[in-house]
N, C-alpha and C positions, 0 to 999 in steps of 0.2 A: 471506375473511371477517372480521368485527371479531375475532375471536379471534388471527387471523394477524397484523391490521394492530396490535393491542394488543402482540402478541408482538415486531412490528419495531419498535414504538416502544419497548419496554422494553429490546430489546437496543440501541438505540441511544443511549437514555438513561444505560444503563450504559458503554457506550465513551465518552459525553462525559464522563459522572462519572469514569470512569477518567483520563481524559486530564486534568482539572481535578486529582483528586488526584496524579498524576505531576509537574504542574506546582507545586502547592502542596509537594510533598515537594523539588523540587529548587530551590524559592526558600528554604524552610526550611533544606537545606542552604547555601544561597548567603550567607543572614543570618547562619548560625553561622559561616563563614568571615570575613564581613566584620566579626564580633566580634569572632573572634579577631585581624583587622588592627587594629582599633581599639584593643584590648588593647595589643598589640605596638607601636603608635604612642605609646600612652600610657606606655610604659615607655620608650621610646625619648627621649620629650620631657623626662622627670624625669632620664635619664642625661645630656641635654645640659645643663639647667639645672644640676644637680651639677657637669659639666665649666667650665661658665660661670664658676660659684662659685669654683672649684679657680684656675680664670685671674685671678679679680679678685683673689682672696688672694695669688697669685703675683705679680700686678703691684704691691701694695701692698708686699709685704716686698721686692720689687726697690728701690721708691722709698725704705723705710728705709734699706737697705742704702746707697743710694747716699749718702744725707742723712749715715749714720753715716761713710761713708769721706772726706765732704767735710768732716765736722768734724774727724774723726783726723788728715786732711791739714792744716787750717788748725794745728789744735793744735800739730803738728810744725813747721811752718814758723814759726809764732811762738816756740817754743821754741828753735829753731834762729838765729832772729832776735834772742832774746835775748841768747845765748850768743855770738853775733858781737858784739853790742854791749859786753857784759861784757869779751869777750875786746879788744877794741878799746880802752875804756877803758883798761884795766890796762896796754895795750901802750902807749897813750899817756903814762900815768904813769910808765912806764918808761923813755920816751924820754926825757922831762924830767928825770928824775934818773940819765941814764947815757949820756952822751953819747958814751964810749966804745964803748956796743951800739947805736947807732942803726943801723948796718947790718943786722945779724942781725936786730934786732926788726922793722925794714923788711921784710926777707924773709919772716920768720915771719907779719905781717901779709898779705902779698901771698899767701902759701900759703893762709892762713884764708878772705880774701877769694874766691880763686879754688875754695876747696874749696865755700864755700857759693854760689858761682855755678853750681857744679856739681849741688849738691843742690837747687838753687832750679827748675834747668832740668831736672832728673830728678823733681821733683816736677809741674811743670807738664806734663809728658808722660805722666805715670801719670794726671793728674787729667783729661787731654785722652783719653787710651785709656778709663778708666773712665766718662767722660760717653758717649763714643762705643758703647760696649758697651751702658750701660744703653738709650741711644736705640734701639738696635735691639731689644734686648728687649721695650721697651715697645711698639715699632712691631709687633713678632711677637705679643704678646699682645693688643694691640688687632686685628692682623687676625684672630687664631683665635677673637677674642670677638664679631667681626663675622659670621664664617663660621656661629658657632654659633647667634648671634640668628637668620640669615636660616634656618639650620636648623629652628629651633624654629618659625619662621614659616611653613615650609613645612610641615611638620607639623600644625599648628594647622589649616592650610586644608585638608590633605587628611582631617584627622578630621572637620572640617564639612561636606567631602564625603560621607564614609561615611556619616554619622548622615543626611545628607540624604537618600542612596539606601538607606539602611536603614528610614527611614519611609516612602519608596515602596515599597518591597517590602513594608511591613507592611501599608500601605493596599491594595495589589493581592493579597494573601494573602486580606485582610477580603471584598476584591470576589467571589473567587473562592469562597472559603466560604459568601457570600450568593446566589452563583449556583448551588452545588452544593445549598445548601437549597432554592431555588426548584425546582430540576431533580428532587429528590426528593418535592415538592410536588406537581409538573405528574405523575410518575410514578404518584404514589400516587391521584392526580384520575382517571388514565386507565385506572388498573387497577379505581377503583370504578364508572366508567361502563361499563368491559367487563362487569364482574360484573352489574351493573345491567341489561345490554342480552341 
């Protein structure tokens, strides 16, 4: 009968509507999860940017420390050279006025020159070690900065992909909502026809 057919159609529409509502609920849940993922990725991005800025500050500080050490070493070397020149001049004057003490002053001069050479050699070794340590630190920092930059770019790419998925889910949700509205209208029309019959 028409009433039975209308009832069957109504049951079918109810089942289809329930399925659409379940799909909409699932999409809304997935959209919420995606939103949370987006927020987490944004926080990770800000943290990485902060780490990157910290590494850049450390690199700058290391460069300043190297420059300070080099200036200090150069200043000490200049002071030693000045002292050596003064002592050498003093010894030369003493040699001119004291033929008797020639051997003793010559030996003192040799000791002074030997000490100056040892200090110069030590200064060169320390400078090389400092330069090597600085270059290693700079290389490590540059590598760390490059890794953070790559990670930041990956996060931006993932964020854009998630946004695209979110927009697609939203579009599908709107389509499902429209389909649900259409089903309700069809059901109402069927009920109207059944009552008219």
